[in-house]
NURORO-390968 format. One line per 2 residues: their letters; for each residue x, y, z of C-alpha. Coordinates in steps of 0.001 Angstrom, whole numbers, plus 500000, padded with zeros to 6 digits. Example, Ala and Ser with C-alpha at 12.3 -4.5 7.8 and 13.67 -1.06 7.14 Angstrom:
BEGIN
as	512300/495500/507800 | 513670/498940/507140
END
This chain:
BEGIN
md	071261/181507/119956 | 072828/181098/123383
hl	072305/184759/124202 | 068710/184573/122955
fl	068082/181535/125122 | 069488/183315/128210
tl	067313/186353/127506 | 064185/184197/127259
vl	065095/182368/130465 | 065635/185686/132258
vv	062240/187028/131076 | 060381/183869/132097
li	062052/183784/135503 | 061271/187426/136223
ws	057624/186874/135190 | 057430/183741/137317
ak	058864/185613/140275 | 056188/188276/139937
vt	053459/185648/139790 | 054625/184089/143040
hg	055131/187419/144753 | 053684/187342/148272
st	053720/183518/148609 | 056031/181419/150797
vl	057743/179978/147735 | 061543/180386/147645
rl	063511/180066/144441 | 066965/178465/144416
gm	069055/179078/141286 | 071647/176557/140095
as	074159/176811/137257 | 074478/173113/136445
tp	072825/169728/136859 | 074017/167448/139691
ra	074529/163735/139373 | 071135/163045/140944
sa	067980/164201/139259 | 066644/167610/140033
pd	063341/166389/141471 | 065208/164255/144078
le	067074/167303/145375 | 064021/169524/145341
dy	061876/166847/147028 | 064406/166287/149800
in	064692/170020/150561 | 060877/170397/150589
sw	060533/167427/152914 | 062228/169606/155497
sq	060912/173057/154494 | 057217/172471/153724
pr	056302/171456/157291 | 057684/174887/158168
gi	055461/176629/155641 | 058137/177131/152977
tv	058195/175686/149485 | 061491/175636/147587
kv	061632/175668/143804 | 064999/174658/142254
dw	065767/176338/138890 | 068399/174652/136718
tn	069613/177352/134328 | 071793/174905/132422
ss	069565/171859/132253 | 070313/171514/128547
ns	074098/171695/129268 | 074412/174321/126506
nt	075513/177327/128594 | 078724/177941/130473
vd	079301/179052/134020 | 080665/182339/132726
ey	077342/183035/131013 | 075582/182342/134296
lg	077873/184879/135952 | 076952/187378/133237
ml	073299/186897/134147 | 074088/187585/137819
ni	075971/190748/136869 | 072883/191999/135030
lq	070709/191270/138063 | 073210/193060/140312
aq	073294/196128/138074 | 069483/196288/137900
qs	068900/195045/141466 | 066275/192687/140013
fi	064740/189695/141760 | 064736/186174/140335
wd	066070/183874/143043 | 066131/184048/146806
ii	069059/181652/147150 | 071749/181789/144459
yi	074504/179416/143378 | 077928/181137/143641
dv	081241/179845/142343 | 084247/179943/144661
iw	085763/182994/142964 | 082575/185058/142735
pq	081711/186315/146259 | 083940/189387/145947
ll	082342/190142/142553 | 078764/190108/143847
tn	078948/191863/147213 | 076397/194430/146040
yl	073899/191675/145263 | 074512/189216/148124
lp	073314/189620/151682 | 075932/189476/154499
le	075251/186342/156554 | 077485/186563/159625
nl	074721/188162/161715 | 071879/186061/160268
lq	073214/182521/160678 | 073961/180692/163902
ps	077664/180920/164854 | 077728/177108/165192
ti	076580/176781/161603 | 079477/178929/160323
sa	082153/177315/162504 | 081235/173791/161352
fd	082709/174348/157884 | 086287/173580/156938
pg	088189/176892/157386 | 090102/176484/154143
vi	086905/175916/152169 | 084718/178660/153675
st	087510/181264/153602 | 086644/182458/150111
gw	083103/183255/151231 | 084438/186030/153469
vn	085038/189419/151853 | 086254/192380/153906
gs	085099/190816/157156 | 081622/189806/155953
ly	080394/186321/155048 | 078447/186386/151785
al	078081/182666/150996 | 078171/179125/152486
pf	079971/176265/150678 | 077933/173203/149828
dt	080289/171268/147547 | 084049/170905/147336
ps	085142/168544/144566 | 088165/166445/145400
vg	091310/166951/143393 | 094316/164669/143289
if	096635/162587/141179 | 095141/159525/139516
yr	097634/156743/138773 | 097903/153396/137054
wd	098302/151021/139959 | 098864/148071/137624
ll	101904/149722/136053 | 103405/150688/139408
qk	103188/147035/140454 | 104556/145886/137109
yn	107722/147933/137633 | 108035/147005/141335
ft	106725/150180/142946 | 104644/149469/146022
ap	102926/152819/146701 | 101891/155981/144888
ps	104343/158888/145002 | 104236/161262/147973
tw	106926/163582/146547 | 107631/164894/143084
de	111049/163246/143127 | 109388/159870/143644
ae	106971/160593/140792 | 109887/161536/138522
tm	111735/158360/139446 | 108689/156253/138594
ms	108247/158026/135241 | 111928/157595/134387
vi	111452/153818/134695 | 107905/153177/133544
vp	107616/155569/130580 | 110647/154234/128625
ge	109589/150678/129429 | 106027/151134/128188
ra	107147/152981/125075 | 109543/150213/124173
tv	107151/147322/124710 | 103509/148396/124744
na	102620/151981/123752 | 104977/154249/121833
kf	102780/157227/122727 | 102855/156606/126450
yg	103575/159597/128735 | 104126/160162/132407
ya	101988/163107/133479 | 098933/165006/132271
gq	097403/168107/133796 | 095477/171163/132705
fa	098002/173465/131012 | 095831/175403/128568
ay	095570/179188/129048 | 092426/179291/131191
eg	091251/179074/134792 | 092191/175383/135010
lt	095866/176266/134596 | 095531/178772/137441
cn	094293/175907/139658 | 097220/173722/138587
av	099641/176613/139145 | 098567/177359/142714
ew	098789/173649/143553 | 102292/173363/142119
fa	103385/176494/143954 | 101896/175234/147226
sf	103535/171838/146816 | 106916/173600/146671
ga	106289/175865/149670 | 104503/178920/148239
ps	100897/178444/149427 | 099573/181783/148201
ll	100268/184395/145569 | 098742/187290/147488
et	099053/187984/151180 | 097740/190523/153638
rv	100241/192617/155557 | 099261/194572/158662
dp	101254/197668/159582 | 102317/197143/163229
tt	102107/200852/164019 | 098939/201942/162231
gt	097138/198622/161903 | 096563/199322/158214
rs	096002/196225/156103 | 097546/196028/152653
ti	097868/193402/149947 | 101330/192281/148939
la	102733/189670/146592 | 104078/186477/148088
sy	106986/186743/145669 | 108333/189565/147870
dp	109612/186752/150061 | 112801/185297/148531
vq	111931/181844/149910 | 108507/181795/148254
rt	109899/183241/145048 | 112465/180450/144928
am	109705/177901/145514 | 107709/179288/142565
id	110750/179158/140319 | 111484/175555/141354
ai	107890/174510/140628 | 107912/175897/137088
tr	111394/174506/136505 | 110203/171016/137434
vq	107322/171071/134945 | 109626/172479/132235
rw	112102/169666/132859 | 109389/167047/132542
mq	108328/168516/129208 | 111935/168534/127989
kg	112379/164904/129025 | 109166/163877/127261
yi	107235/162910/130386 | 104551/165501/129555
pp	103190/165433/125982 | 103837/168539/123869
ea	100128/168999/123246 | 099547/169289/126994
is	099808/173098/126687 | 096255/172928/125315
ft	094873/170381/127789 | 091694/171076/129792
es	090012/168715/132246 | 088264/166812/129471
ss	091476/166588/127372 | 093355/165062/130274
qt	090520/162656/130968 | 090529/161534/127319
mw	094228/160737/127511 | 093650/158880/130770
kn	090746/156956/129264 | 092927/155837/126340
gd	095535/154470/128719 | 098263/156818/127416
vl	099424/158367/130700 | 100756/157159/134054
fq	099661/160078/136266 | 096804/162504/135752
rn	095922/165529/137859 | 092177/166185/137774
wf	089020/166797/139739 | 087204/163726/140949
ay	084021/164974/139288 | 085740/164849/135868
td	087488/161507/136352 | 085983/158050/136387
mq	088840/155935/137681 | 087271/152832/136241
dv	086983/154368/132765 | 090313/152896/131641
ps	091377/149977/129434 | 090165/146642/130723
ta	093642/145521/131701 | 094344/148655/133708
va	093819/149219/137411 | 093332/152859/138449
kg	093541/154505/141846 | 093748/158020/143233
ap	096015/159767/145719 | 096678/163293/146963
lp	099031/165416/144931 | 102699/164930/145853
gv	104900/167736/147142 | 108553/168612/146974
ta	108612/167014/150420 | 106052/164758/152052
dl	105049/167585/154392 | 104061/169730/151422
ar	101945/167044/149747 | 098111/166882/149627
aa	097691/170377/148082 | 094252/170777/146556
tn	092674/173820/144984 | 089563/175106/146646
ga	086964/174415/143959 | 083991/174794/146263
sf	080518/175848/145230 | 078525/178248/147417
wg	074996/179421/148139 | 074170/183011/148992
ia	071000/185022/149644 | 070058/187829/147238
rt	069517/191280/148720 | 066374/191484/146547
sr	064751/188397/148172 | 061067/188912/149076
ni	061346/186682/152147 | 064767/186946/153742
pa	063824/185181/157051 | 062572/182136/155142
av	065676/182174/152935 | 067891/182220/156042
qv	066025/179195/157452 | 066487/177199/154255
le	070184/178161/154011 | 070692/176974/157606
fl	069329/173584/156564 | 071431/173426/153387
gs	074480/174083/155532 | 073680/171397/158086
pq	075456/168026/158439 | 072102/166305/157829
fq	071772/167717/154312 | 075459/167243/153416
iw	075422/163576/154498 | 072351/162959/152345
as	073878/164749/149338 | 077164/162875/149702
rn	075611/159441/150065 | 073500/160126/147001
si	076666/161133/145064 | 075391/164629/144470
ws	078097/166755/146114 | 081222/166395/148197
pt	080873/167656/151784 | 082345/170911/153093
id	081732/170355/156822 | 084662/168906/158751
sv	082670/166212/160522 | 081100/164999/157287
mt	084355/165156/155298 | 085976/162669/157688
dp	082963/160296/157868 | 084129/156946/156406
tv	080683/156099/155080 | 080611/159352/153156
cq	084011/158945/151449 | 083126/155365/150556
sl	079962/156579/148890 | 081929/159128/146873
ht	085017/156885/146390 | 087152/159717/147796
cd	088621/158108/150895 | 092078/158469/149347
fi	091587/162251/149308 | 090583/162785/152939
np	092195/165736/154753 | 093435/167666/151733
ri	095519/170796/152213 | 093061/173277/150742
is	094716/175998/148649 | 092564/178961/147670
rp	093043/180935/144535 | 093722/184642/145263
sv	090131/185623/144558 | 089304/187273/147879
la	092257/189657/147974 | 091997/190317/144243
gs	088322/191243/144513 | 086774/192333/141244
ny	090232/192178/139645 | 090399/188400/139994
pd	089768/187627/136280 | 092813/189735/135412
vs	094779/188175/138269 | 093999/184684/137003
ha	094976/185765/133495 | 098337/186971/134789
iy	098979/183630/136510 | 098165/181296/133647
sg	099806/183604/131092 | 103071/183441/133023
wq	102903/179645/133093 | 102055/179505/129400
aa	105104/181653/128658 | 107258/179132/130491
la	105696/175979/129064 | 104728/177010/125538
vg	107366/179642/124752 | 110136/178337/126985
vp	111064/181500/128887 | 113220/180830/131978
ad	111316/180027/135146 | 112639/183047/137052
fa	111537/185325/134228 | 108089/183676/134193
vt	107717/184410/137917 | 108802/187975/137211
li	106152/188281/134496 | 103471/187049/136881
ae	104608/189470/139584 | 104690/192403/137170
el	101209/191702/135834 | 099791/191218/139319
gk	101382/194484/140369 | 099822/196314/137429
vl	096376/194798/137983 | 096283/195404/141723
gi	098269/198627/141783 | 100894/197303/144188
pa	104673/197017/143848 | 105569/193904/141915
yg	108730/193166/143899 | 107939/194460/147331
pd	108708/197910/148643 | 110902/199982/146369
lt	114563/199919/147280 | 115636/203316/148580
le	118762/204954/149910 | 118052/206192/153413
as	119899/209183/154810 | 120667/207286/158009
sa	122455/204465/156162 | 126212/204430/155649
ag	125830/205042/151908 | 123341/207838/152623
mv	125821/209590/154915 | 128524/209254/152248
li	126175/210882/149745 | 125441/213740/152151
al	129177/214217/152729 | 129768/214412/148955
va	126972/216962/148646 | 128454/219013/151496
as	131859/218969/149796 | 130290/220056/146523
va	128445/222915/148260 | 131691/224056/149891
va	133457/224096/146521 | 130573/226023/144954
vf	130521/228824/147553 | 134281/229022/148081
pl	134971/231569/145300 | 132669/234057/147051
aa	135490/234519/149552 | 137047/236906/147035
yv	134183/239321/147675 | 134614/239493/151442
pt	135961/242925/152530 | 139527/243115/153819
hl	138628/244066/157375 | 136475/240973/157717
wk	139329/238790/156590 | 141577/240408/159165
sv	139028/239844/161922 | 138881/236095/161288
rq	142478/235623/160263 | 143490/234199/163611
gl	140742/231607/163462 | 141622/230276/160029
va	143636/227134/159616 | 147273/227960/158916
at	147669/225361/156154 | 145107/226729/153732
sa	145048/225704/150135 | 146765/227654/147387
ms	143397/228686/146043 | 142366/230062/149435
lk	145536/232133/149707 | 145049/233563/146226
lr	141435/234412/146918 | 142327/236137/150171
ra	144985/238177/148460 | 142585/238999/145662
as	140025/240186/148205 | 142516/242325/150082
rs	143865/243927/146907 | 140558/244621/145240
sg	138345/245589/148164 | 136866/249033/147742
sr	137788/249529/144098 | 135067/251376/142314
tn	136126/249833/138977 | 136599/246260/140124
st	140305/246747/139464 | 143316/245379/141329
kn	146739/246778/141726 | 148686/243776/140491
gi	146488/242661/137629 | 144117/240391/139609
rk	140619/240990/138393 | 137230/240348/139836
mp	134026/239478/137991 | 130859/241379/138886
lq	129187/240016/141986 | 125897/239262/140228
la	127658/236961/137779 | 129576/235254/140543
ll	126296/234676/142364 | 124726/233154/139244
lt	127642/230761/138819 | 127504/229895/142511
lg	123767/229284/142208 | 124404/226877/139343
gl	126978/225044/141434 | 124629/224873/144430
lt	121734/223534/142365 | 123965/220850/140896
sa	125343/220050/144355 | 121851/219629/145820
wp	120637/217428/142954 | 121783/214061/144453
lq	119727/214724/147605 | 116534/213913/145699
fl	117722/210287/145483 | 117375/209880/149268
gs	114290/208080/150551 | 111079/207422/148658
rt	110288/209817/145856 | 107684/212535/146218
ra	106188/214755/143536 | 108439/217591/144672
qc	111485/215372/144183 | 110261/214401/140734
la	110066/218082/139815 | 113504/218741/141327
qv	115009/215867/139334 | 114558/217886/136149
al	114375/221469/137439 | 117679/221509/139367
pg	119998/220429/136542 | 117974/222450/134037
la	118303/225740/135908 | 121897/224972/136902
na	123033/224355/133342 | 121087/227273/131930
sv	122616/229661/134485 | 126172/228418/134058
la	126069/228304/130270 | 124552/231785/130073
vi	127230/233283/132316 | 130208/231645/130631
av	128877/232803/127263 | 128889/236453/128373
hd	132607/237119/127992 | 132921/235601/124525
lq	129581/237077/123483 | 130842/240535/124451
vy	133863/240172/122198 | 131691/238753/119441
li	129286/241691/119645 | 132159/244121/119310
vs	133960/242340/116505 | 130917/241370/114456
sp	129461/244879/114384 | 130558/247240/111620
lr	129892/250105/113998 | 131526/250817/117314
rv	129373/249772/120230 | 129623/251728/123426
as	129982/249917/126742 | 126468/250718/127909
dv	124919/249148/124783 | 126917/245951/125197
tk	126038/245786/128868 | 122336/246048/128119
ml	122578/243323/125508 | 124440/240979/127821
na	122075/241655/130703 | 119126/240915/128423
fl	120824/237727/127264 | 121349/236504/130835
vg	117827/237294/131959 | 116305/235882/128788
ai	118210/232586/128890 | 117374/231859/132530
tl	113768/233034/132176 | 113239/230872/129098
ea	114548/227804/130903 | 112419/228522/133983
as	109313/229076/131835 | 109798/225809/129932
ll	110271/223919/133196 | 107166/225542/134663
lw	105135/224611/131587 | 106298/221002/131793
at	105605/220767/135537 | 102150/222329/135217
vs	100889/220448/132173 | 102714/217136/132439
tp	102562/216727/136271 | 105265/214070/136824
sp	104668/211676/139693 | 106576/208957/141610
vs	106527/205450/140159 | 108198/202128/140814
lr	110891/201432/138247 | 112257/197989/137609
gg	115910/197531/138420 | 116652/193811/138158
hd	114505/190716/137850 | 113513/190857/141507
wt	113701/194458/142676 | 112427/197926/141905
ys	113425/201380/143004 | 111524/204575/143547
gc	111646/206772/140479 | 109617/209282/138503
da	107719/209231/135266 | 107801/212015/132695
ga	104174/212923/133284 | 101186/213004/130978
mp	103042/214885/128230 | 106679/213757/128276
gl	107323/215568/125007 | 107331/218866/126897
la	110658/217837/128425 | 112185/218674/125075
lp	111695/222399/125755 | 114107/222780/128722
vl	116496/220364/127042 | 116499/222523/123904
vv	117279/225649/125945 | 120293/223984/127577
sa	121399/222527/124242 | 121193/225977/122668
gl	123459/227294/125439 | 125990/224568/124767
il	125957/225227/121029 | 126308/228975/121559
nv	129322/228543/123831 | 131002/226177/121405
fl	130357/228564/118519 | 131710/231592/120373
sv	134756/229721/121635 | 135670/228371/118219
hi	134939/231685/116507 | 137072/233733/118862
nt	139885/231182/119052 | 140280/231474/115284
ge	140255/235271/115341 | 143004/237816/115762
as	145489/236943/118487 | 144880/240237/120262
wq	141235/239264/120846 | 142241/236039/122490
ng	144622/237632/124927 | 143291/237548/128464
rv	140529/234984/127737 | 139769/232087/130006
pt	139077/229270/127510 | 135445/228268/127959
lr	135539/225417/125480 | 137223/223208/128053
lv	134434/223836/130557 | 131724/223202/127971
yf	133424/219964/127012 | 133713/218998/130662
mc	130022/219698/131254 | 129090/217503/128298
vv	131230/214655/129616 | 129785/214880/133144
fs	126176/214927/132033 | 126801/212202/129483
cc	127971/210084/132406 | 124762/211010/134255
ti	122717/209913/131257 | 124589/206629/131057
nl	124034/206097/134780 | 120305/206655/134305
al	120224/204288/131350 | 121659/201335/133313
pq	118630/199871/135115 | 120613/197004/136606
ts	122750/199413/138634 | 121957/199181/142325
vv	120336/202116/144074 | 123441/202771/146188
vr	125862/202764/143244 | 123518/204885/141139
sl	122956/207515/143839 | 126613/207757/144866
gf	127569/207950/141200 | 125344/210989/140752
av	126823/212577/143876 | 130378/212080/142585
ls	129455/213466/139166 | 127851/216523/140793
ll	131016/217119/142795 | 133136/216786/139652
ft	130887/219258/137847 | 131257/221813/140642
lg	135022/221295/140783 | 135238/221753/137023
lv	133118/224897/137129 | 135250/226468/139844
gl	138613/225153/138653 | 138205/225704/134933
yi	136280/228960/134949 | 135563/230829/138181
hp	138986/230497/139761 | 140952/231595/136670
rl	138751/234688/136345 | 139289/235632/139964
vs	143005/235007/140431 | 144399/235002/136894
ta	145472/237973/134778 | 144676/236114/131617
ha	148229/234975/131022 | 149651/238465/130542
gg	148525/240901/133144 | 146224/242559/130658
ss	142983/244220/131460 | 139568/242807/130882
tw	136227/244341/130204 | 133274/242436/131601
mg	129881/243649/130555 | 131101/247180/129954
vt	132933/247551/133299 | 136521/248535/132680
vq	138942/246632/134879 | 142240/248504/134865
qg	145005/245978/134662 | 148270/247667/135349
vg	151069/246193/137414 | 150786/247654/140836
in	153651/248770/143027 | 152728/247612/146504
sd	154415/248717/149633 | 155387/246091/152167
dg	152215/246573/154127 | 150006/246127/151084
sa	149031/249780/150825 | 148196/251572/147609
aa	150657/252311/144838 | 153492/254587/145720
dp	153566/258167/144638 | 155895/258876/141706
qs	158190/260884/143942 | 158618/257907/146238
la	160411/256131/143441 | 163416/258178/144423
gg	162852/257554/148101 | 164552/255264/150511
gs	164043/251977/148743 | 164840/250223/145519
li	162608/248843/142774 | 163691/245600/141105
ig	161959/244528/137911 | 161928/240741/137972
gg	161227/238093/135389 | 157626/237282/136362
sg	155409/235648/138941 | 154715/232399/137172
lg	151472/233738/135712 | 153156/235880/133084
ip	152817/238944/135357 | 155964/241028/135925
tf	156580/241544/139609 | 158018/244484/141509
qr	159683/244377/144872 | 160851/247207/147041
rr	164391/246671/148305 | 166761/248803/150270
si	169961/249790/148421 | 173361/249183/149936
sg	173930/252831/150541 | 170486/253371/151957
rl	169792/256144/149414 | 168555/256035/145846
pq	170230/258008/143078 | 167948/260385/141224
rr	166718/259241/137812 | 165255/261196/134937
vl	161481/261662/135065 | 159350/262980/132229
se	155788/263945/133182 | 152813/265283/131289
qf	149034/265271/131514 | 147110/263352/128878
lv	143776/261702/128275 | 144527/257987/128753
rt	142669/254758/128099 | 143892/251141/128220
gd	142623/247847/127012 | 143404/244170/126356
sa	143594/244720/122629 | 143265/247333/119948
rs	139616/246393/119551 | 138633/246147/123188
il	140072/249593/123838 | 137164/250970/121809
le	134917/250311/124795 | 137105/252209/127228
ta	136683/255787/128360 | 139638/258172/128201
rp	140327/259816/131565 | 142502/262835/132461
th	145696/261280/133764 | 149143/262364/134902
vf	151727/260241/133123 | 155236/259811/134541
yy	157899/258194/132392 | 161192/256890/133815
pd	163480/256378/130793 | 166265/254709/132763
lg	163855/252032/134060 | 161536/251690/131078
vm	158599/252257/133427 | 155540/254443/132903
la	153291/255428/135809 | 149724/256598/135118
re	147799/258410/137844 | 144325/259802/137385
ad	144034/263543/137797 | 141725/263277/140840
gn	144595/261919/142907 | 142890/258663/143796
kr	145786/256388/144673 | 143814/253253/143878
sr	143654/254312/140220 | 147419/254396/139728
cv	148935/251801/137457 | 152508/251090/136434
fl	153289/249808/132945 | 156467/247939/132140
lr	157590/249183/128734 | 160125/246389/128371
gl	158832/244454/125381 | 157259/247481/123671
ln	156466/246272/120149 | 155132/249287/118359
lt	154290/252934/118702 | 151613/254516/116513
ap	151376/258275/116442 | 148558/260455/115104
gg	148328/260222/111350 | 149516/256637/111253
as	153231/257253/111868 | 154772/254064/113190
fp	157793/253657/115456 | 158745/249934/115374
mt	160778/248981/118436 | 163859/246710/118533
ev	163858/246043/122221 | 164719/242833/124077
sd	161693/240749/125191 | 161198/237565/127193
eq	157808/236854/125647 | 157092/233592/123897
pq	158757/233446/120440 | 155535/232594/118568
rr	153571/235512/119969 | 156502/237892/119462
as	156900/236780/115849 | 153186/237297/115233
rl	153247/240810/116594 | 156435/241834/114786
ss	154944/240462/111570 | 151867/242630/112075
vs	154080/245677/112542 | 156407/244904/109620
qg	153442/244572/107248 | 152381/248063/108133
rs	149023/247032/109582 | 147807/249593/112067
pi	145469/248029/114650 | 141873/249146/114338
gc	140730/252018/116508 | 144054/253043/118032
ga	146441/255759/116886 | 143941/257733/114868
rg	144145/260722/117206 | 146542/259581/119910
lc	149793/257856/120658 | 149340/254061/120957
lf	151762/251853/122838 | 151521/248135/122085
la	153138/246144/124897 | 154517/242623/124693
sg	152078/241648/127435 | 149226/242316/125029
rv	148107/245530/126674 | 147406/248634/124613
le	147908/252111/126060 | 146617/255186/124193
ly	147565/258799/125064 | 145538/261813/123829
al	146488/265438/124037 | 144208/267453/126301
gr	144009/270276/123792 | 144440/270679/120078
ds	148251/270690/120358 | 149485/267230/119366
sk	153179/268159/119359 | 153522/266654/122828
ld	152507/263277/121449 | 155170/263467/118701
hw	157756/264482/121284 | 156828/261587/123575
gt	156856/259139/120668 | 160342/260211/119634
ll	161539/260123/123225 | 160152/256649/123838
ka	161797/255408/120668 | 165142/256916/121653
tm	165205/255778/125257 | 163617/252314/125152
vl	166715/250292/124163 | 167485/248018/127122
pd	170463/245682/127661 | 170290/242060/126413
nd	170230/240498/129876 | 168061/240311/132959
qy	170117/242847/134957 | 168033/245967/135357
pe	169274/249190/136923 | 168109/250196/140316
i	166425/253489/140996
END
C-alpha cells in the first residue's frame, strides 16, 4: 500500500507540474510535517515572494506520517534517473547531497557570497561536494544529554556532568541508590544503540568526545597536490581514542548502567524510557525529547554531551536539513530568489520563534530570544560533528552500515573494542577501496633491513655462480692469479685445480679422477640458484604486477630446473638397469635431453597459463590488528596454481623414487654416485620453512623478508655444497669414472709431473725420478708422487706391453655404455701398475690404474681368476665383492669376449684382442694372477 500511495503521489505531482507549466508558481517539496501548520509556513513565504511575482506551493509528501524518509529518497532517485520535474526546491537530508549531485543545481555561483558565509561552517559543510555547493541548511536539531536535575540535587551533585568520568561517578552513586529505594529498574544512561543510522550518530559523537572527530579524512600529497581519502584510524592517537570510547560504553553495560535491551533502542525507545522515569541520562535530539514529559515529581534539564575532557565536550552530530534547487526546474532564477530568502536571518528567526526549525545561521543560533523560544539555550555553541557522508559519496549507506555494525559487534556480541575498531576500518576500506590501516608496510631498499636483504641476495648469487669457476680455461686463471686473494677457501682451490687439470679435454676427463659435468647442466643448476637468490628482491618496496608474477615464477622455474638436472644421473642408471636390452649412449643422451627440456618447458607453460588466465595483482594483506603489508592475490583462477606446483612435486617424487631405487640396487651401481636424496630432503625442508613463513601473518615485514632471504641463501648453499661441488671436485668416493648423459669421463689416476703437465710416457717411469704409491688423498683416491731416488737413478723394472681394445667404467653395467678404443697397455708387474695410452698418442688420454686391490679377473668364456691380494678398502665393501666372486656370479656384460679386471676402487677395466686371436688375453690373465701378490704392508717398491 505504501508503494502504491507513493506512485499515486508521484503521478499527481507530475500532472500538477505540467498544468502549472509556464506560470510563476514554484513548488517546494518537503519530506515531513513541521511543528507549525503547513499553511502558516506557505503563507509566510508567499508574503515575501508574491510581491515579487512568485507564488510558492509547499508539498508535504508525508502529511499522513505513513512514509519514511528513506522512501522519500527513493522517490528522488527515480526523479534523478528520469530527470523528471516535480519540485523546483527540494528538501535534502544532511547525508544526501553527494547522492543527488546529478539532480541538484550547483549554487556557489548563483547565491550571494554573503548568504553562503552566514551559515555555521560545521553545518553547511555537508552541502559541499567536490568543491560545489548543492544545498543550504535550514534546520539543525539540537542534540545533547538530558538529565534528571532532581536526582542530581538529591544526591548532592550541583551541576550536570561535563566529562564522562563525572557522569560515571554520578551513575555509580545515584543508580544503586534509586534501585534500592525507589525503582529497581532504574538505569544510568540511554542512547540509540540499535543497528541503524541513529547508532552511527551516537558513534561519531562518542568518538569525537574522546578525540577522534572524524572517521574519514582528506590527505593532500605535498608534491603532486593529489587529494585522497584516508581513514582516521591510520593515526594511532585517533585509533586509541576510538578504542577508549567503545571500551567506556562496554564497561557501562557490564556494570548495569546501560540496560541490556539498549542494543535495540532508537530515538523513540530512549524517549519512552525517559518518559517512564527509568533513566538518569538520555542522549537524544531535542525534536524527539520533551523535557517536561517526565513523572510529575521529576525535574528535567538538558546539557551538551560530555567528553573525556571538558575541552572535548559539546559534540553534536550534524543532523541538519537542507534545501536544493532541481536541475529540471522551469524557473531557476525565481527558485534562486526564493532560496536566498529561505537562507536569510529574517526567515530563520521567524521559523525559530514559531518553533518550526532550529537555526543554522551563526547570528541566529546565538540570539538569546531564539534559544528561549526553542528551549535550547543549554545547547548553544555545539561542536558540530559531521558524519562521513561527503567523503563517502554514494557509498555512504555502506559506510554507515560498517560503523554501526562494528559498534553492534562490541555491544551486542562483546568483541574487544580494538577488534571492533579493526572491523570498522576493514569494512570502510572495502567499501571505499582504500587501505584499512594506512599505507601498506614495506621494506625499502634504502633501509638498514633492506640493505641486509640485498647483501644476503648478493652472497647467494656469489655462491650460485662460484662453481662456474671450474669451467674457466687454465690460461685465464694464470692471468688473474696474482690478483686473487691468497687465503682462498678450500672449495676455491679445488675448483681451480679442477679447471687446470681438465681444461681442453675433449672427453671432460681429468688426469687424477676429478670429473666435470657438462657445461649446459652446470648452467641450468646455476640458473636455478640465481632465480632462487633473486626471489627475496620482490619483497622490496610496494608490490607491482611483475613482482606478483615473479613471486611464483622464480621459485617454480628454479625448482623445476634443479630437480630435473639432479634427476638426470640417477635416471640414466635407471634407464640402463630397467631395460632388458642394452641401450647405447646416444639413445640415453636423447632421452635425458628430452626429459630436461620437457620438465622445464612444462613448468614454464603452466606458469604462463596461470599468469595469462589468472592475472594476479597486488593487494593489501592484513598482518596484525592495525597494519597491513603489500602482497599479491592468486588471481581470478587460483586453482591454476596447482599446475606448476604439480610439476615441481612430480620432480621431487621422481628424485626420491630414483634415489631409493638405486640405493637398494647392486653395490656396483651405487659406486661413484653423489647422493641426491639429501639434496631433495634439504629442498623440502627449506621450502617448508618458506611456506610456514608465508602462513604466519603476524610476522613483521622485516622479519618475513629477511627470513626469505636467509632461506634462499641456505637453498643455494645446499645446492652447491650437496650436489654441484661434489660432482666437480669429487671422484665419487673411489676414483671411478662416471658417465653423464652418454659422455664417457675417463677416470684413471693420473701421473702428474711437478709442473702439472700431462701424464708421463711409459718410458719415463724408468727415468730420473721415483714413483711412490701412497695410501690415498683423503677422498679415497690413490695418489702418486714423483721423487728422486738416493742414487739419482732408477733401476729398470719389468714391463709387459700389448695393444688391445680397451673400455672402462664405474661398474659392470655402466661399462655397457662405453666405447672400446685401440689402446697401448703397459703393465709393470713389480709395481702392480697398468698404464693405458690410446693409440693416437694423445697424452691427455693416458690413465694409470692401480691394480692393488684387484678382486677378480674374468677371461673369455667365463674363466675366473679370484685374487688373494692385500687391500686397504673398507671391510664391508671388500666382503661384498669377495662374496660375489666366491658365488661364481659373473658381472653382467663384462668378460664375454674380453678380459675383465675388477678393481677394489670399483672400476672395471675390459681388454679385447684386436684380432681373432684371444691367446694374448689368456696369457695376460695368467700373468696378472701370478704377479699380483703384494706384501702385507704399506711399503711399496720404488721404480
